[in-house]
N, CA, C and O of each residue as an XYZ file, in Angstrom:
708
protein
N      91.009    111.754    132.845
C      91.448    112.559    131.667
C      91.153    114.108    131.947
O      90.276    114.676    132.598
N      92.644    114.726    130.909
C      92.732    116.056    130.960
C      92.101    116.449    129.656
O      92.024    115.699    128.682
N      91.534    118.019    129.728
C      90.823    118.504    128.436
C      92.057    119.573    128.508
O      92.320    120.179    129.547
N      92.842    119.749    127.194
C      93.678    121.149    127.017
C      92.886    121.895    125.580
O      92.087    121.180    124.976
N      93.076    122.996    125.186
C      92.998    123.442    123.882
C      93.396    123.097    123.530
O      92.885    123.293    122.428
N      94.622    122.163    123.260
C      95.156    121.367    121.997
C      94.494    120.295    121.614
O      94.303    119.948    120.449
N      93.916    119.426    123.183
C      93.244    117.754    122.742
C      93.046    117.646    123.870
O      93.539    118.434    124.677
N      92.296    116.670    124.212
C      92.150    115.893    125.350
C      93.764    115.028    125.675
O      94.449    114.580    124.756
N      94.006    114.966    126.594
C      95.432    113.984    127.511
C      94.169    112.444    128.476
O      93.352    112.357    129.393
N      94.787    111.635    127.501
C      94.380    110.634    128.447
C      95.426    109.682    129.374
O      96.382    109.225    128.748
N      95.335    109.348    130.776
C      96.409    109.724    131.479
C      96.747    108.209    132.254
O      95.930    107.925    133.130
N      97.428    107.594    132.118
C      97.423    106.009    132.357
C      98.632    106.079    133.730
O      99.653    106.762    133.822
N      98.328    105.574    134.216
C      99.472    105.785    135.830
C      98.910    104.140    136.735
O      97.843    104.265    137.336
N      99.598    102.693    136.815
C      99.374    101.738    137.258
C     100.471    101.450    138.002
O     100.803    100.317    137.654
N     101.613    102.057    139.275
C     102.124    101.179    139.778
C     102.540    100.336    139.851
O     103.747    100.189    139.659
N     101.809     99.464    140.136
C     101.651     97.840    140.284
C     102.132     96.736    139.017
O     103.153     96.104    138.746
N     101.314     96.840    138.664
C     102.230     96.289    137.468
C     102.638     97.441    136.230
O     102.078     97.097    135.190
N     103.235     98.371    136.095
C     103.532     99.186    135.619
C     103.681     99.103    134.030
O     102.986     99.692    133.202
N     105.323     97.768    133.674
C     105.777     97.512    132.524
C     104.984     96.953    131.680
O     104.919     97.231    130.482
N     104.129     95.864    132.456
C     102.879     95.455    131.486
C     101.933     96.673    130.612
O     101.757     97.025    129.446
N     101.590     96.949    131.629
C     100.120     97.706    131.256
C     100.723     99.245    130.076
O     100.037     99.814    129.227
N     102.006     99.504    130.414
C     102.323    100.538    130.081
C     102.608     99.993    128.521
O     102.247    100.757    127.626
N     103.208     98.772    128.152
C     103.710     98.148    127.123
C     102.202     98.329    126.476
O     102.022     99.288    125.725
N     101.197     97.487    126.737
C      99.855     97.351    126.518
C      99.689     98.817    125.813
O      99.562     99.168    124.640
N      99.733     99.325    126.722
C      98.864    100.862    126.675
C      99.648    101.392    125.208
O      98.944    101.714    124.250
N     101.197    101.452    125.119
C     101.965    101.957    123.560
C     101.512    101.049    122.815
O     101.117    101.519    121.748
N     101.349     99.557    122.930
C     100.956     98.547    121.790
C      99.886     99.644    121.238
O     100.178    100.534    120.439
N      98.414     99.399    121.882
C      97.297    100.156    121.530
C      97.447    101.035    121.088
O      96.845    101.077    120.015
N      98.185    102.252    121.393
C      98.439    103.538    121.082
C      98.732    103.442    119.336
O      98.067    103.937    118.426
N      99.814    102.723    119.282
C     100.560    102.565    117.822
C      99.613    102.197    117.002
O      99.363    102.856    115.993
N      98.627    100.540    117.488
C      97.920    100.470    116.553
C      96.996    101.226    115.987
O      96.674    101.237    114.799
N      96.556    101.888    116.899
C      95.199    103.479    117.320
C      96.071    104.299    115.596
O      95.514    104.694    114.571
N      97.335    104.272    115.909
C      98.111    105.440    114.782
C      97.667    104.797    113.625
O      96.622    105.159    113.085
N      98.640    103.483    112.992
C      98.787    102.636    112.241
C      97.131    102.455    111.371
O      96.817    102.287    110.192
N      96.581    102.555    112.290
C      95.262    102.177    111.385
C      94.075    103.240    110.850
O      93.225    103.031    109.984
N      94.285    104.375    111.603
C      94.189    105.921    111.344
C      94.749    106.146    109.761
O      94.206    106.839    108.900
N      96.321    105.153    109.597
C      96.671    105.577    108.777
C      96.595    104.969    106.978
O      97.003    105.153    105.831
N      95.552    103.966    108.051
C      95.136    103.083    106.832
C      93.996    103.717    106.169
O      92.985    103.868    106.854
N      93.984    104.128    104.910
C      92.933    105.444    104.357
C      91.429    104.668    104.693
O      90.598    105.450    105.153
N      91.008    103.397    104.548
C      89.614    102.635    104.740
C      89.566    103.249    106.103
O      88.624    104.040    106.053
N      90.135    103.290    107.370
C      89.774    103.447    108.691
C      89.983    105.538    109.019
O      89.857    106.071    110.122
N      90.219    106.064    108.063
C      90.485    107.449    108.431
C      89.872    108.340    109.139
O      90.458    109.263    109.705
N      88.067    108.054    109.186
C      87.290    108.682    109.703
C      86.798    108.186    110.845
O      85.983    108.971    111.329
N      86.980    107.016    111.611
C      86.512    106.538    112.391
C      87.126    106.269    113.681
O      86.612    105.690    114.638
N      88.783    106.974    113.542
C      89.349    106.572    114.663
C      90.082    108.148    114.861
O      90.314    108.895    113.911
N      90.477    108.566    116.728
C      90.605    109.649    116.786
C      92.268    109.621    116.371
O      93.172    108.794    116.249
N      92.021    111.254    116.223
C      93.801    111.501    115.558
C      94.692    111.560    116.877
O      94.506    112.420    117.737
N      95.461    110.793    116.949
C      96.563    110.995    117.818
C      97.257    111.791    117.587
O      97.240    112.137    116.406
N      98.411    112.662    118.678
C      99.185    113.849    117.698
C     100.548    113.194    118.790
O     101.732    113.288    118.468
N     100.110    112.601    119.980
C     101.734    112.203    120.757
C     101.736    111.538    121.757
O     100.584    111.507    122.190
N     102.599    110.820    122.550
C     102.723    109.666    122.745
C     104.343    110.137    123.882
O     105.421    110.201    123.291
N     104.315    110.345    125.029
C     104.954    110.847    125.634
C     105.231    109.863    127.750
O     104.359    109.234    128.350
N     106.312    110.074    128.118
C     106.024    109.597    129.287
C     107.091    110.279    130.055
O     108.249    110.623    129.821
N     106.268    110.349    131.067
C     107.140    111.166    132.684
C     106.349    111.118    133.851
O     105.132    111.118    134.040
N     107.394    111.074    134.629
C     107.439    110.496    136.144
C     106.520    109.429    136.170
O     105.457    109.608    136.764
N     106.772    108.250    135.577
C     105.908    106.921    135.736
C     104.564    106.931    134.763
O     104.043    105.857    134.462
N     104.084    108.049    134.338
C     102.789    107.902    133.711
C     103.144    108.414    132.398
O     103.821    109.417    132.174
N     102.430    107.343    131.253
C     102.577    107.657    130.045
C     101.312    108.231    129.697
O     100.234    108.084    130.272
N     101.711    109.212    128.219
C     100.414    110.377    128.029
C     100.307    109.943    126.635
O     101.322    109.695    125.984
N      98.792    109.808    125.999
C      98.964    109.910    124.807
C      97.735    110.845    124.677
O      96.768    110.796    125.437
N      97.934    112.118    123.133
C      97.480    113.398    123.277
C      97.067    112.901    122.026
O      97.708    112.299    121.165
N      95.396    113.402    122.091
C      94.664    112.785    121.032
C      94.095    114.580    120.396
O      94.146    115.526    121.182
N      93.786    114.702    119.489
C      93.013    115.625    118.626
C      91.141    115.829    119.688
O      90.445    114.931    120.163
N      90.925    117.253    119.693
C      90.346    117.558    121.173
C      88.917    117.697    120.280
O      88.660    118.591    119.474
N      88.100    116.603    120.640
C      86.677    116.226    119.635
C      85.784    116.771    121.015
O      86.009    116.547    122.204
N      84.806    117.486    120.442
C      83.562    117.944    120.972
C      82.415    117.295    121.183
O      81.401    117.826    120.730
N      82.319    116.342    121.722
C      81.773    115.256    122.037
C      81.353    114.209    122.877
O      81.725    114.628    123.973
N      80.853    113.186    123.063
C      80.952    112.234    124.163
C      80.721    110.569    123.885
O      80.451    110.011    122.822
N      80.911    110.031    125.130
C      80.916    109.135    124.613
C      79.145    108.715    124.913
O      78.232    109.344    125.447
N      79.250    107.048    124.138
C      77.689    107.105    123.871
C      76.940    106.545    124.709
O      75.709    106.564    124.716
N      78.036    105.739    125.854
C      77.387    106.322    127.376
C      77.188    106.799    128.644
O      77.025    106.349    129.778
N      77.282    108.317    127.845
C      77.561    109.952    128.602
C      75.948    110.306    127.548
O      75.168    111.094    128.083
N      75.647    109.893    126.542
C      74.627    110.732    125.470
C      73.150    109.886    126.049
O      73.105    108.731    126.474
N      71.936    110.923    125.903
C      71.035    110.843    125.967
C      69.964    110.830    124.910
O      69.249    111.747    124.507
N      70.039    109.351    124.503
C      69.607    108.962    123.453
C      67.664    109.028    123.470
O      67.035    108.401    124.322
N      66.966    109.886    122.387
C      65.692    110.417    122.505
C      64.740    108.660    121.758
O      63.701    108.058    122.027
N      65.833    108.491    120.815
C      64.460    107.009    120.376
C      65.182    105.903    119.806
O      65.417    106.598    118.817
N      65.583    105.136    119.608
C      65.679    103.948    118.737
C      67.065    104.311    117.646
O      68.191    103.849    117.456
N      66.097    105.571    117.017
C      66.872    105.816    115.886
C      68.091    106.176    115.385
O      68.715    106.040    114.333
N      68.323    106.950    117.045
C      69.405    107.277    116.971
C      70.371    106.233    117.353
O      71.289    106.226    116.532
N      70.479    105.620    117.992
C      71.157    104.706    118.798
C      71.573    103.486    117.401
O      72.704    103.039    117.216
N      70.430    103.169    116.621
C      71.188    102.601    115.584
C      71.652    103.156    114.292
O      72.033    102.487    113.332
N      71.550    105.046    114.396
C      72.704    105.169    113.818
C      74.034    105.028    114.184
O      74.926    104.658    113.421
N      74.195    105.385    115.597
C      75.669    104.903    115.587
C      76.138    103.676    115.740
O      77.252    103.265    115.414
N      75.225    103.066    116.268
C      75.408    100.943    116.194
C      75.682    100.732    114.698
O      76.472     99.880    114.289
N      74.978    101.563    113.903
C      75.409    100.957    112.491
C      76.611    101.701    112.237
O      77.594    101.025    111.934
N      76.755    103.039    112.298
C      78.326    103.537    112.374
C      79.874    102.697    112.441
O      80.858    102.530    111.721
N      79.307    102.246    113.991
C      80.353    101.462    114.605
C      80.303     99.860    113.927
O      81.341     99.299    113.573
N      79.450     99.458    113.849
C      79.570     98.521    112.271
C      80.179     98.363    111.408
O      80.749     97.350    111.006
N      80.102     99.784    110.857
C      80.424     99.423    109.737
C      82.450    100.015    109.770
O      83.176    100.162    108.786
N      82.770    100.194    111.073
C      84.234    100.520    111.562
C      84.750     99.250    111.730
O      85.898     99.072    111.322
N      84.036     98.127    112.349
C      84.707     96.885    112.952
C      84.704     96.287    111.425
O      85.618     95.502    111.173
N      83.873     96.546    110.501
C      83.938     95.973    109.287
C      85.050     95.810    108.779
O      85.505     94.741    108.372
N      85.809     97.346    108.758
C      87.026     97.718    108.184
C      88.053     97.174    108.831
O      89.107     96.934    108.242
N      87.860     96.894    110.214
C      88.868     96.616    110.883
C      89.073     95.037    110.598
O      90.207     94.709    110.250
N      88.147     94.086    110.703
C      87.917     92.739    110.313
C      88.794     92.477    109.374
O      89.940     92.112    109.635
N      88.269     92.665    107.989
C      88.850     93.724    106.717
C      90.091     93.589    106.555
O      90.603     93.092    105.551
N      90.714     94.037    107.565
C      92.066     94.592    107.365
C      93.486     93.389    108.672
O      94.677     93.442    108.977
N      92.217     92.461    108.996
C      92.658     91.211    109.924
C      92.856     91.259    111.181
O      93.733     90.633    111.778
N      91.665     92.367    111.898
C      91.747     92.866    113.587
C      90.951     92.660    113.792
O      90.013     92.715    112.997
N      90.845     92.212    115.292
C      89.086     91.904    115.843
C      89.299     93.222    116.885
O      90.379     93.787    117.058
N      88.337     93.492    117.376
C      88.762     94.753    118.528
C      88.360     94.365    119.834
O      88.953     94.985    120.716
N      87.271     93.262    120.349
C      87.429     92.812    121.112
C      86.788     93.755    122.786
O      86.265     93.241    123.774
N      87.046     94.938    122.575
C      86.487     95.480    123.956
C      85.364     96.460    123.639
O      85.119     97.373    124.428
N      84.490     96.260    122.214
C      83.371     97.111    122.184
C      82.131     97.660    123.321
O      81.361     96.803    123.757
N      82.029     98.612    123.620
C      81.146     99.005    124.682
C      80.935    100.569    124.275
O      81.397    101.241    123.352
N      79.962    100.898    125.448
C      79.856    102.185    125.005
C      80.880    103.326    125.038
O      81.233    104.170    124.214
N      81.296    102.973    126.565
C      82.267    103.989    126.443
C      83.374    104.437    125.570
O      84.006    105.484    125.433
N      83.381    102.832    124.830
C      84.590    103.370    123.598
C      83.825    103.688    121.918
O      84.121    103.622    120.725
N      82.748    104.036    122.761
C      81.767    104.497    121.183
C      82.044    106.267    121.553
O      81.489    106.561    122.612
N      82.661    107.267    120.999
C      82.562    108.511    120.903
C      82.069    108.805    119.849
O      82.356    108.402    118.721
N      80.788    110.006    120.405
C      80.362    110.642    119.074
C      80.150    112.219    119.116
O      79.784    112.905    120.070
N      80.430    112.545    118.022
C      80.712    114.289    117.765
C      79.364    114.296    117.075
O      78.990    113.299    116.457
N      78.508    115.557    117.175
C      77.715    115.944    116.830
C      77.949    116.862    114.927
O      78.733    117.780    114.688
N      77.375    116.462    114.329
C      77.742    116.974    112.513
C      76.573    118.381    112.780
O      75.617    118.575    113.531
N      77.013    118.870    112.113
C      76.359    120.141    111.797
C      74.337    120.028    111.424
O      73.341    120.670    111.758
N      74.541    119.211    110.846
C      73.395    118.401    110.632
C      72.370    117.782    111.576
O      71.204    117.462    111.343
N      73.244    117.670    112.948
C      72.494    117.338    114.240
C      73.120    115.882    113.634
O      73.816    115.685    114.630
N      73.428    114.656    112.737
C      73.585    113.692    112.801
C      74.686    113.419    113.518
O      75.388    114.427    113.585
N      75.317    112.157    114.292
C      76.344    111.670    114.551
C      77.629    111.197    114.076
O      77.558    110.189    113.373
N      78.924    111.728    114.306
C      79.839    110.464    113.746
C      80.360    110.022    114.821
O      80.474    110.588    115.909
N      80.692    108.953    114.486
C      81.198    107.729    115.597
C      82.861    107.929    114.832
O      83.341    107.945    113.699
N      83.500    108.110    116.805
C      84.953    108.053    116.546
C      85.222    106.769    117.568
O      84.977    106.912    118.766
N      85.734    105.512    117.054
C      86.598    104.862    118.420
C      87.465    104.790    118.776
O      88.518    104.902    118.149
N      87.286    104.514    120.253
C      88.360    104.732    121.443
C      89.227    103.723    121.589
O      89.203    103.008    120.588
N      90.158    103.272    122.593
C      90.947    102.472    122.961
C      91.050    100.978    122.471
O      90.292    100.065    122.799
N      91.961    100.916    121.758
C      92.739    100.351    121.083
C      93.511     99.130    121.394
O      93.667     98.214    120.587
N      94.089     99.153    122.844
C      95.110     98.009    123.617
C      94.432     96.796    123.640
O      95.232     95.862    123.690
N      93.095     96.393    123.621
C      92.578     95.017    123.615
C      92.731     94.515    122.327
O      92.937     93.304    122.246
N      92.648     95.522    120.740
C      92.603     94.654    120.180
C      93.397     94.441    119.249
O      94.234     95.323    119.056
N      93.426     93.115    118.278
C      94.533     91.747    118.194
C      94.068     91.164    116.886
O      92.955     91.144    116.362
N      95.219     90.702    116.514
C      95.450     90.538    115.017
C      94.913     89.491    114.719
O      95.253     88.678    115.578
N      94.216     88.992    113.942
C      93.532     87.732    113.641
C      94.602     86.511    113.733
O      94.574     85.428    114.318
N      95.452     87.085    112.993
C      96.562     86.074    112.754
C      97.486     85.389    114.148
O      98.000     84.272    114.100
N      97.548     86.153    115.149
C      98.509     86.323    116.282
C      97.182     85.302    116.980
O      97.552     84.290    117.576
N      96.091     85.507    116.919
C      94.838     84.863    117.949
C      94.993     83.228    117.378
O      94.882     82.419    118.300
N      95.220     82.637    116.080
C      95.389     81.619    115.826
C      96.708     80.509    116.056
O      96.605     79.282    116.042
N      98.280     81.508    116.323
C      99.311     81.391    116.866
C      99.309     81.187    118.157
O     100.316     80.668    118.639
N      98.311     81.503    118.936
C      98.149     81.609    120.182
C      98.694     83.013    121.435
O      98.336     83.217    122.595
N      99.568     83.672    120.636
C     100.136     84.484    121.155
C     100.140     85.628    122.120
O     100.935     86.149    122.901
N      98.937     85.786    121.736
C      97.623     86.962    122.419
C      97.205     86.943    123.698
O      96.498     86.154    124.324
N      97.963     88.308    124.087
C      96.839     88.149    125.650
C      95.562     88.642    125.296
O      95.583     89.506    124.420
N      94.562     88.352    125.700
C      92.870     88.886    125.320
C      92.852     89.717    126.767
O      93.549     89.353    127.714
N      92.069     90.747    126.817
C      91.197     92.066    127.453
C      89.768     92.031    127.023
O      89.310     91.466    126.030
N      89.090     92.777    127.998
C      87.596     92.295    127.244
C      86.763     93.234    128.741
O      87.161     93.351    129.900
N      85.646     93.704    128.139
C      84.360     94.164    129.415
C      83.874     92.959    129.257
O      83.823     92.375    128.174
N      83.317     92.319    130.815
C      83.127     91.222    131.121
C      81.285     91.554    130.724
O      80.690     90.479    130.652
N      80.747     92.260    130.579
C      79.467     93.065    130.471
C      78.626     92.981    128.986
O      77.421     92.785    128.832
N      79.703     93.202    127.919
C      80.218     93.101    126.388
C      80.292     91.953    125.975
O      79.574     91.443    125.115
N      81.132     91.485    126.535
C      82.032     90.015    126.386
C      81.074     88.975    125.736
O      79.916     88.752    126.088
N      81.935     88.224    124.466
C      80.684     86.776    124.069
C      81.847     85.961    124.778
O      83.046     86.127    125.000
N      80.816     84.931    125.037
C      80.958     83.473    125.826
C      82.147     83.387    125.306
O      82.888     83.602    126.265
N      82.954     83.164    124.161
C      84.046     82.377    124.359
C      85.365     83.104    124.611
O      86.489     82.661    124.372
N      85.021     84.401    125.180
C      86.039     85.464    125.671
C      86.001     84.798    127.599
O      86.915     84.473    128.356
N      84.177     84.852    127.810
C      84.187     84.910    128.909
C      84.682     83.291    129.367
O      85.345     83.180    130.399
N      84.302     81.942    128.487
C      84.896     80.666    129.265
C      86.487     80.378    129.091
O      87.103     79.414    129.546
N      87.048     81.562    128.242
C      88.833     81.211    127.684
C      88.508     80.240    126.641
O      88.861     79.079    126.843
N      87.860     80.541    125.504
C      87.719     79.495    124.578
C      88.216     80.481    123.388
O      87.430     80.793    122.494
N      89.391     80.901    123.408
C      90.346     81.789    122.225
C      90.091     81.387    121.628
O      89.522     82.149    120.847
N      90.090     79.592    121.028
C      90.277     79.318    119.813
C      89.273     79.893    119.058
O      89.637     80.000    117.887
N      88.103     80.327    119.265
C      86.605     80.824    118.762
C      86.401     81.891    118.895
O      85.472     82.436    118.300
N      87.324     82.627    119.841
C      87.646     84.345    118.998
C      87.131     84.719    117.665
O      88.111     84.225    117.107
N      86.693     85.000    117.047
C      86.389     85.801    115.464
C      85.078     86.821    115.773
O      84.303     86.965    116.718
N      85.280     87.517    114.310
C      84.548     88.621    113.985
C      82.909     88.746    114.642
O      82.307     89.730    115.071
N      82.553     87.501    114.530
C      81.026     87.491    115.584
C      81.720     88.111    117.028
O      81.071     89.007    117.566
N      83.069     87.665    117.723
C      83.110     88.437    119.383
C      82.560     89.994    119.369
O      81.937     90.673    120.185
N      83.025     90.203    118.208
C      82.873     91.701    118.108
C      81.085     91.792    118.070
O      80.397     92.514    118.792
N      80.584     90.809    116.979
C      79.418     91.329    116.825
C      78.015     91.081    118.070
O      76.884     91.554    118.182
N      78.723     90.228    118.738
C      77.922     89.855    120.153
C      78.176     90.654    120.552
O      77.362     90.777    121.468
N      79.164     91.913    120.589
C      79.147     92.661    121.795
C      78.699     93.860    121.360
O      78.726     94.733    122.227
N      78.168     94.289    119.960
C      77.269     95.265    119.221
C      76.097     94.901    119.875
O      75.703     95.844    120.560
N      75.175     93.655    119.970
C      74.748     93.281    120.223
C      74.460     93.685    121.333
O      73.443     94.373    121.429
N      75.172     93.425    122.408
C      75.368     93.597    123.681
C      75.052     95.098    123.956
O      74.161     95.311    124.779
N      75.574     96.007    123.460
C      75.346     97.434    123.308
C      73.748     97.764    122.909
O      73.110     98.641    123.491
N      73.370     97.197    122.172
C      71.981     97.522    121.390
C      71.048     97.136    122.377
O      70.046     97.842    122.491
N      71.253     95.596    123.530
C      69.857     95.827    123.947
C      69.999     95.905    125.537
O      69.328     95.350    126.408
N      71.223     96.880    125.647
C      71.923     97.616    127.077
C      71.094     98.798    127.500
O      71.418     99.456    128.489
């Protein structure tokens, strides 16, 4: 991750399976931009400013947010954690209502920014694992996830059982980790 005055630059470079991973990365970035443009989701997705390709590397440039991922924050009490997870659950409900399942919910993908009143605003990152529900039914999607926070149906490869509840399970894993 490279931070500049204009924003944060996320760098992806994988020589071995570059084409496959670059395609997935680009699809995730486009989905992030699409969901941000839907009025109901505008406040919980980091703003994408640019995507470019140079020297075998794809770059996505996001607005700069002065915050930390949930995994990098030190929380003093359960109320602070619950406040962040409630906002995350609200964002998930919006995505589910728009026909998507996030699938890679984990503390590293939950970015928090402190408001002037001390509360935290949640921004979700990393949309390359998100899938359209109707794509699941057709069986034409490739699923990826983080094993520590993944629901049993993902770990067992029972993709026909993947649903909104899969994200709810991940939310519970974060709460109890």
